[in-house]
LUMKOLVO-205322 format. One line per 2 residues: their letters; for each residue x, y, z of N, C-alpha, C, O. Coordinates in steps of 0.02 Angstrom, whole numbers. Layout:
<mardrens>
a	X/Y/Z/X/Y/Z/X/Y/Z/X/Y/Z; ...
</mardrens>
This chain:
<mardrens>
mg	1309/7169/7766/1335/7100/7783/1297/7070/7848/1291/7009/7854; 1277/7105/7885/1242/7077/7944/1290/7043/7993/1349/7061/7999
sn	1264/6996/8025/1303/6964/8081/1349/6910/8048/1391/6884/8085; 1347/6891/7986/1392/6843/7957/1430/6875/7899/1403/6888/7846
pt	1496/6889/7912/1533/6926/7866/1559/6882/7802/1593/6906/7756; 1539/6815/7805/1557/6772/7744/1514/6794/7688/1454/6803/7694
pr	1549/6801/7631/1506/6823/7572/1465/6764/7549/1488/6707/7550; 1408/6776/7530/1355/6727/7513/1349/6722/7435/1356/6772/7400
tn	1336/6660/7406/1328/6651/7337/1260/6623/7326/1243/6574/7360; 1216/6649/7280/1153/6622/7269/1150/6574/7209/1173/6589/7154
ll	1119/6517/7223/1113/6469/7171/1039/6449/7170/1012/6417/7214; 1010/6473/7111/938/6461/7104/926/6391/7086/957/6368/7038
vn	884/6353/7120/873/6285/7108/796/6275/7106/763/6293/7155; 770/6249/7056/702/6231/7049/682/6169/7085/709/6117/7068
mn	638/6169/7130/622/6108/7164/546/6101/7163/512/6152/7155; 519/6045/7172/451/6032/7181/422/6052/7245/448/6034/7298
sp	368/6089/7244/336/6111/7306/316/6049/7348/278/6007/7324; 338/6043/7406/318/5982/7448/247/5979/7463/221/5924/7472
st	209/6038/7468/142/6039/7490/91/6025/7431/32/6008/7443; 116/6034/7369/72/6027/7311/102/5976/7265/160/5982/7248
pv	63/5922/7244/91/5877/7196/105/5914/7130/69/5959/7109; 158/5891/7098/175/5926/7037/125/5913/6987/112/5960/6949
ss	96/5859/6981/46/5845/6923/-16/5896/6930/-37/5924/6879; -47/5907/6993/-97/5949/7005/-76/6025/6989/-112/6065/6960
ll	-9/6037/7014/14/6106/7003/17/6124/6925/-6/6177/6903; 46/6077/6887/53/6088/6820/-7/6087/6783/-10/6120/6731
tr	-61/6050/6803/-124/6048/6771/-162/6117/6785/-195/6137/6737; -162/6153/6835/-189/6211/6854/-150/6269/6817/-181/6315/6791
mg	-84/6265/6817/-50/6314/6781/5/6286/6741/25/6229/6754; 29/6319/6694/84/6293/6649/149/6289/6686/154/6321/6738
kt	198/6253/6664/258/6246/6701/295/6308/6709/326/6319/6761; 293/6353/6659/321/6421/6664/282/6463/6720/311/6502/6757
ds	218/6452/6722/178/6494/6774/192/6475/6841/182/6516/6885; 217/6411/6855/220/6391/6919/294/6394/6939/310/6367/6992
ik	342/6426/6900/409/6425/6923/422/6455/6981/464/6430/7018; 388/6512/7000/399/6541/7064/385/6496/7126/421/6498/7176
qr	330/6456/7121/308/6413/7172/359/6356/7180/367/6330/7236; 393/6336/7126/437/6282/7127/513/6301/7134/556/6258/7124
si	527/6361/7150/592/6384/7152/611/6398/7221/571/6425/7260; 672/6382/7240/709/6403/7302/773/6434/7294/800/6426/7239
yv	803/6468/7339/870/6492/7335/915/6449/7381/895/6439/7439; 967/6428/7363/1014/6391/7401/1079/6438/7405/1109/6457/7355
yl	1098/6455/7470/1155/6497/7472/1213/6455/7490/1216/6425/7543; 1259/6453/7443/1320/6408/7453/1376/6452/7487/1377/6513/7478
ps	1418/6422/7522/1466/6455/7560/1521/6494/7525/1554/6538/7553; 1530/6473/7457/1581/6505/7416/1569/6500/7342/1532/6457/7318
le	1603/6547/7305/1600/6542/7235/1629/6479/7207/1603/6454/7157; 1683/6451/7236/1714/6395/7215/1665/6337/7220/1659/6297/7174
mv	1628/6333/7278/1580/6279/7277/1528/6280/7218/1509/6229/7188; 1507/6345/7203/1456/6352/7148/1491/6325/7088/1462/6284/7053
re	1551/6346/7073/1585/6322/7009/1591/6248/7011/1580/6216/6960; 1608/6219/7070/1622/6143/7073/1551/6108/7056/1546/6065/7013
wk	1501/6130/7091/1433/6101/7074/1412/6111/7005/1385/6065/6975; 1423/6167/6977/1405/6182/6905/1445/6137/6859/1418/6113/6809
ak	1510/6124/6874/1557/6085/6833/1531/6013/6836/1526/5980/6785; 1514/5988/6894/1495/5923/6906/1429/5908/6870/1420/5853/6844
as	1382/5957/6867/1321/5951/6834/1336/5951/6758/1305/5911/6723; 1376/5988/6733/1395/5985/6668/1429/5925/6642/1414/5902/6587
ka	1473/5897/6680/1501/5836/6671/1453/5777/6663/1462/5733/6622; 1402/5780/6705/1345/5729/6701/1300/5746/6655/1252/5708/6647
si	1305/5801/6617/1257/5819/6563/1186/5831/6593/1136/5813/6562; 1184/5863/6653/1119/5881/6678/1124/5952/6700/1178/5979/6710
si	1061/5984/6708/1059/6052/6736/1083/6050/6807/1086/5997/6838; 1100/6111/6833/1115/6122/6900/1055/6107/6945/1061/6082/7001
sq	1000/6122/6917/934/6104/6959/927/6026/6970/914/6000/7025; 939/5993/6913/929/5917/6914/987/5890/6958/975/5843/6996
fv	1049/5917/6955/1104/5893/6996/1090/5900/7071/1107/5856/7111; 1057/5958/7089/1046/5968/7160/986/5923/7182/989/5892/7235
ie	935/5919/7144/875/5873/7157/900/5802/7162/878/5769/7209; 942/5775/7121/961/5709/7122/1009/5700/7188/1005/5647/7219
hv	1050/5744/7207/1098/5735/7258/1059/5742/7330/1071/5703/7376; 1017/5790/7332/976/5796/7395/927/5739/7405/916/5716/7462
gn	893/5713/7345/853/5658/7347/893/5595/7368/869/5555/7408; 952/5587/7340/1000/5530/7361/1011/5532/7434/1006/5482/7469
sl	1028/5593/7457/1048/5597/7530/988/5579/7575/996/5544/7624; 925/5604/7556/870/5594/7597/850/5518/7596/831/5489/7647
rq	854/5492/7539/834/5415/7536/885/5376/7577/864/5330/7611; 951/5391/7576/998/5359/7612/984/5366/7686/986/5317/7722
ee	970/5426/7711/957/5437/7782/892/5401/7804/888/5377/7861; 839/5397/7754/777/5361/7775/788/5284/7769/746/5246/7792
ge	844/5262/7739/858/5190/7737/813/5150/7696/793/5095/7715; 794/5182/7632/759/5145/7582/797/5085/7563/855/5089/7543
ed	760/5021/7570/802/4961/7553/827/4953/7485/885/4936/7474; 783/4967/7436/798/4961/7363/825/5018/7331/830/5019/7270
yr	843/5069/7369/874/5131/7342/947/5119/7319/985/5085/7353; 964/5144/7265/1034/5138/7238/1050/5207/7209/1011/5232/7169
pr	1104/5239/7228/1121/5304/7205/1137/5297/7120/1152/5244/7093; 1130/5354/7090/1139/5359/7022/1202/5335/6996/1206/5302/6944
ae	1258/5354/7040/1326/5335/7018/1334/5258/7024/1372/5229/6985; 1296/5221/7075/1304/5151/7074/1265/5122/7013/1289/5073/6983
li	1212/5148/6995/1175/5124/6937/1215/5130/6875/1215/5085/6833; 1250/5187/6868/1294/5190/6806/1351/5147/6809/1372/5124/6756
qq	1381/5132/6866/1436/5082/6871/1409/5014/6855/1446/4975/6826; 1347/4995/6872/1318/4933/6856/1309/4924/6785/1323/4870/6759
ld	1286/4979/6749/1275/4976/6684/1336/4968/6642/1335/4932/6592; 1392/5002/6662/1455/5004/6632/1480/4930/6635/1504/4902/6586
dk	1474/4900/6698/1496/4828/6709/1458/4784/6669/1489/4735/6647; 1395/4790/6654/1352/4748/6610/1374/4755/6541/1378/4706/6505
dt	1390/4820/6518/1412/4829/6447/1483/4789/6439/1492/4754/6390; 1528/4796/6484/1594/4758/6485/1579/4687/6474/1606/4655/6429
qi	1537/4661/6514/1522/4586/6517/1490/4566/6451/1507/4513/6424; 1443/4609/6424/1410/4593/6367/1467/4594/6302/1465/4552/6257
ek	1509/4639/6304/1562/4643/6252/1605/4583/6256/1623/4556/6204; 1625/4556/6317/1665/4498/6328/1629/4437/6303/1657/4397/6266
la	1568/4432/6325/1528/4371/6299/1519/4374/6216/1522/4323/6182; 1510/4431/6190/1503/4437/6119/1568/4413/6084/1565/4376/6036
re	1627/4436/6110/1692/4412/6083/1699/4334/6091/1720/4299/6045; 1683/4311/6148/1683/4235/6158/1635/4199/6116/1650/4143/6095
ne	1578/4228/6101/1528/4197/6053/1554/4197/5985/1542/4149/5948; 1592/4252/5963/1621/4255/5895/1673/4204/5890/1680/4173/5837
iv	1713/4191/5945/1767/4142/5938/1734/4075/5926/1751/4040/5879; 1686/4057/5969/1656/3992/5969/1620/3984/5898/1625/3929/5872
ns	1587/4029/5869/1551/4025/5811/1597/4019/5748/1581/3985/5700; 1657/4056/5751/1708/4052/5701/1743/3986/5695/1767/3968/5642
sa	1746/3947/5752/1786/3889/5752/1739/3825/5739/1760/3768/5728; 1674/3842/5741/1624/3786/5727/1612/3769/5653/1573/3724/5638
</mardrens>
């Protein structure tokens, strides 16, 4: 256990190597061949956190790797203050709002067309 008695949980996450562009990495070697260069281990503080993250990834219909990549990327872009950056959740909400608006306008259009 070493100096930290807290049990550790490994969560393997595939990440792009920051030193090598993905396109050149994949050109030289296949995606499967480069898996070790693009992998990192993230040690989460508890099994409960692992279960929560996996459940959230599953609910979003994405892999745990994509879940971590998106959330770390979101956090970094927010910290860097990217002006036009919007988190995935906000974009999904905007799409839902637009869908609701389209449905409402379609119903109104049907009413106008049926009375004409």
